[in-house]
PyMOL CGO cylinders between C-alpha atoms (Angstrom):
from pymol import cmd
from pymol.cgo import CYLINDER

trace = [
    CYLINDER, 85.47, -51.04, 76.85, 88.83, -52.59, 75.92, 0.3, 1, 1, 1, 1, 1, 1,
    CYLINDER, 88.83, -52.59, 75.92, 87.62, -56.14, 76.52, 0.3, 1, 1, 1, 1, 1, 1,
    CYLINDER, 87.62, -56.14, 76.52, 84.61, -55.58, 74.26, 0.3, 1, 1, 1, 1, 1, 1,
    CYLINDER, 84.61, -55.58, 74.26, 86.88, -54.29, 71.48, 0.3, 1, 1, 1, 1, 1, 1,
    CYLINDER, 86.88, -54.29, 71.48, 89.18, -57.30, 71.98, 0.3, 1, 1, 1, 1, 1, 1,
    CYLINDER, 89.18, -57.30, 71.98, 86.24, -59.70, 71.73, 0.3, 1, 1, 1, 1, 1, 1,
    CYLINDER, 86.24, -59.70, 71.73, 84.99, -58.03, 68.55, 0.3, 1, 1, 1, 1, 1, 1,
    CYLINDER, 84.99, -58.03, 68.55, 88.49, -58.04, 67.03, 0.3, 1, 1, 1, 1, 1, 1,
    CYLINDER, 88.49, -58.04, 67.03, 88.92, -61.72, 67.94, 0.3, 1, 1, 1, 1, 1, 1,
    CYLINDER, 88.92, -61.72, 67.94, 85.58, -62.66, 66.44, 0.3, 1, 1, 1, 1, 1, 1,
    CYLINDER, 85.58, -62.66, 66.44, 86.28, -60.66, 63.26, 0.3, 1, 1, 1, 1, 1, 1,
    CYLINDER, 86.28, -60.66, 63.26, 89.77, -62.12, 62.91, 0.3, 1, 1, 1, 1, 1, 1,
    CYLINDER, 89.77, -62.12, 62.91, 88.53, -65.68, 63.44, 0.3, 1, 1, 1, 1, 1, 1,
    CYLINDER, 88.53, -65.68, 63.44, 85.76, -65.15, 60.89, 0.3, 1, 1, 1, 1, 1, 1,
    CYLINDER, 85.76, -65.15, 60.89, 88.14, -63.69, 58.30, 0.3, 1, 1, 1, 1, 1, 1,
    CYLINDER, 88.14, -63.69, 58.30, 90.70, -66.45, 58.84, 0.3, 1, 1, 1, 1, 1, 1,
    CYLINDER, 90.70, -66.45, 58.84, 87.95, -69.05, 58.53, 0.3, 1, 1, 1, 1, 1, 1,
    CYLINDER, 87.95, -69.05, 58.53, 86.89, -67.50, 55.23, 0.3, 1, 1, 1, 1, 1, 1,
    CYLINDER, 86.89, -67.50, 55.23, 90.47, -67.46, 53.97, 0.3, 1, 1, 1, 1, 1, 1,
    CYLINDER, 90.47, -67.46, 53.97, 91.37, -71.01, 55.01, 0.3, 1, 1, 1, 1, 1, 1,
    CYLINDER, 91.37, -71.01, 55.01, 88.14, -73.01, 54.83, 0.3, 1, 1, 1, 1, 1, 1,
    CYLINDER, 88.14, -73.01, 54.83, 85.75, -70.90, 52.84, 0.3, 1, 1, 1, 1, 1, 1,
    CYLINDER, 85.75, -70.90, 52.84, 83.26, -70.28, 55.66, 0.3, 1, 1, 1, 1, 1, 1,
    CYLINDER, 83.26, -70.28, 55.66, 83.29, -69.20, 59.27, 0.3, 1, 1, 1, 1, 1, 1,
    CYLINDER, 83.29, -69.20, 59.27, 83.07, -71.60, 62.21, 0.3, 1, 1, 1, 1, 1, 1,
    CYLINDER, 83.07, -71.60, 62.21, 80.41, -69.91, 64.33, 0.3, 1, 1, 1, 1, 1, 1,
    CYLINDER, 80.41, -69.91, 64.33, 80.81, -67.05, 66.79, 0.3, 1, 1, 1, 1, 1, 1,
    CYLINDER, 80.81, -67.05, 66.79, 82.46, -68.91, 69.68, 0.3, 1, 1, 1, 1, 1, 1,
    CYLINDER, 82.46, -68.91, 69.68, 84.99, -70.84, 67.61, 0.3, 1, 1, 1, 1, 1, 1,
    CYLINDER, 84.99, -70.84, 67.61, 85.76, -67.72, 65.56, 0.3, 1, 1, 1, 1, 1, 1,
    CYLINDER, 85.76, -67.72, 65.56, 86.32, -65.85, 68.81, 0.3, 1, 1, 1, 1, 1, 1,
    CYLINDER, 86.32, -65.85, 68.81, 88.66, -68.52, 70.16, 0.3, 1, 1, 1, 1, 1, 1,
    CYLINDER, 88.66, -68.52, 70.16, 90.59, -68.78, 66.89, 0.3, 1, 1, 1, 1, 1, 1,
    CYLINDER, 90.59, -68.78, 66.89, 90.86, -64.98, 66.73, 0.3, 1, 1, 1, 1, 1, 1,
    CYLINDER, 90.86, -64.98, 66.73, 92.12, -64.61, 70.31, 0.3, 1, 1, 1, 1, 1, 1,
    CYLINDER, 92.12, -64.61, 70.31, 94.70, -67.38, 69.97, 0.3, 1, 1, 1, 1, 1, 1,
    CYLINDER, 94.70, -67.38, 69.97, 95.55, -66.01, 66.52, 0.3, 1, 1, 1, 1, 1, 1,
    CYLINDER, 95.55, -66.01, 66.52, 96.16, -62.56, 67.98, 0.3, 1, 1, 1, 1, 1, 1,
    CYLINDER, 96.16, -62.56, 67.98, 98.64, -64.06, 70.43, 0.3, 1, 1, 1, 1, 1, 1,
    CYLINDER, 98.64, -64.06, 70.43, 100.40, -66.08, 67.70, 0.3, 1, 1, 1, 1, 1, 1,
    CYLINDER, 100.40, -66.08, 67.70, 100.36, -63.20, 65.21, 0.3, 1, 1, 1, 1, 1, 1,
    CYLINDER, 100.36, -63.20, 65.21, 101.67, -60.74, 67.76, 0.3, 1, 1, 1, 1, 1, 1,
    CYLINDER, 101.67, -60.74, 67.76, 104.59, -63.00, 68.60, 0.3, 1, 1, 1, 1, 1, 1,
    CYLINDER, 104.59, -63.00, 68.60, 105.42, -63.91, 64.99, 0.3, 1, 1, 1, 1, 1, 1,
    CYLINDER, 105.42, -63.91, 64.99, 105.30, -60.30, 63.82, 0.3, 1, 1, 1, 1, 1, 1,
    CYLINDER, 105.30, -60.30, 63.82, 107.40, -59.17, 66.81, 0.3, 1, 1, 1, 1, 1, 1,
    CYLINDER, 107.40, -59.17, 66.81, 110.03, -61.81, 65.95, 0.3, 1, 1, 1, 1, 1, 1,
    CYLINDER, 110.03, -61.81, 65.95, 110.36, -60.40, 62.44, 0.3, 1, 1, 1, 1, 1, 1,
    CYLINDER, 110.36, -60.40, 62.44, 110.24, -56.78, 63.62, 0.3, 1, 1, 1, 1, 1, 1,
    CYLINDER, 110.24, -56.78, 63.62, 106.80, -55.64, 62.40, 0.3, 1, 1, 1, 1, 1, 1,
    CYLINDER, 106.80, -55.64, 62.40, 104.80, -53.27, 64.62, 0.3, 1, 1, 1, 1, 1, 1,
    CYLINDER, 104.80, -53.27, 64.62, 101.45, -51.84, 63.51, 0.3, 1, 1, 1, 1, 1, 1,
    CYLINDER, 101.45, -51.84, 63.51, 101.41, -49.20, 66.23, 0.3, 1, 1, 1, 1, 1, 1,
    CYLINDER, 101.41, -49.20, 66.23, 98.40, -50.58, 68.13, 0.3, 1, 1, 1, 1, 1, 1,
    CYLINDER, 98.40, -50.58, 68.13, 95.74, -49.35, 65.70, 0.3, 1, 1, 1, 1, 1, 1,
    CYLINDER, 95.74, -49.35, 65.70, 92.49, -51.26, 65.38, 0.3, 1, 1, 1, 1, 1, 1,
    CYLINDER, 92.49, -51.26, 65.38, 93.31, -52.19, 61.78, 0.3, 1, 1, 1, 1, 1, 1,
    CYLINDER, 93.31, -52.19, 61.78, 96.78, -53.33, 62.85, 0.3, 1, 1, 1, 1, 1, 1,
    CYLINDER, 96.78, -53.33, 62.85, 95.32, -55.46, 65.63, 0.3, 1, 1, 1, 1, 1, 1,
    CYLINDER, 95.32, -55.46, 65.63, 92.84, -57.08, 63.23, 0.3, 1, 1, 1, 1, 1, 1,
    CYLINDER, 92.84, -57.08, 63.23, 95.55, -57.77, 60.62, 0.3, 1, 1, 1, 1, 1, 1,
    CYLINDER, 95.55, -57.77, 60.62, 97.84, -59.22, 63.28, 0.3, 1, 1, 1, 1, 1, 1,
    CYLINDER, 97.84, -59.22, 63.28, 95.07, -61.45, 64.64, 0.3, 1, 1, 1, 1, 1, 1,
    CYLINDER, 95.07, -61.45, 64.64, 94.08, -62.61, 61.14, 0.3, 1, 1, 1, 1, 1, 1,
    CYLINDER, 94.08, -62.61, 61.14, 97.70, -63.49, 60.29, 0.3, 1, 1, 1, 1, 1, 1,
    CYLINDER, 97.70, -63.49, 60.29, 98.02, -65.45, 63.52, 0.3, 1, 1, 1, 1, 1, 1,
    CYLINDER, 98.02, -65.45, 63.52, 94.65, -67.15, 63.06, 0.3, 1, 1, 1, 1, 1, 1,
    CYLINDER, 94.65, -67.15, 63.06, 95.58, -68.23, 59.52, 0.3, 1, 1, 1, 1, 1, 1,
    CYLINDER, 95.58, -68.23, 59.52, 98.83, -69.66, 60.89, 0.3, 1, 1, 1, 1, 1, 1,
    CYLINDER, 98.83, -69.66, 60.89, 96.86, -71.47, 63.60, 0.3, 1, 1, 1, 1, 1, 1,
    CYLINDER, 96.86, -71.47, 63.60, 94.35, -72.92, 61.13, 0.3, 1, 1, 1, 1, 1, 1,
    CYLINDER, 94.35, -72.92, 61.13, 97.15, -73.97, 58.80, 0.3, 1, 1, 1, 1, 1, 1,
    CYLINDER, 97.15, -73.97, 58.80, 98.91, -75.80, 61.65, 0.3, 1, 1, 1, 1, 1, 1,
    CYLINDER, 98.91, -75.80, 61.65, 95.65, -77.50, 62.63, 0.3, 1, 1, 1, 1, 1, 1,
    CYLINDER, 95.65, -77.50, 62.63, 95.11, -78.62, 59.04, 0.3, 1, 1, 1, 1, 1, 1,
    CYLINDER, 95.11, -78.62, 59.04, 98.63, -80.14, 59.00, 0.3, 1, 1, 1, 1, 1, 1,
    CYLINDER, 98.63, -80.14, 59.00, 97.89, -82.07, 62.20, 0.3, 1, 1, 1, 1, 1, 1,
    CYLINDER, 97.89, -82.07, 62.20, 94.53, -83.28, 60.88, 0.3, 1, 1, 1, 1, 1, 1,
    CYLINDER, 94.53, -83.28, 60.88, 96.11, -84.67, 57.70, 0.3, 1, 1, 1, 1, 1, 1,
    CYLINDER, 96.11, -84.67, 57.70, 98.38, -87.00, 59.69, 0.3, 1, 1, 1, 1, 1, 1,
]
cmd.load_cgo(trace, "trace")
């Protein structure tokens, strides 16, 4: 059950980050990938600055969205060069 929740959180986070950064989502698989990588990035960044959401679903989604936005921002910087 945990892997299904993680997949849904990753897809939701990727979709939300896509909406925030580009204005539309990227499709299920890319949203999922962006969300999963974003969750890793967000978890590390928030841990470095001392923020812990307590492992709630909402906290996991917010963390993944923050990380996914950071990931998409970095990708946009690379694309501009």
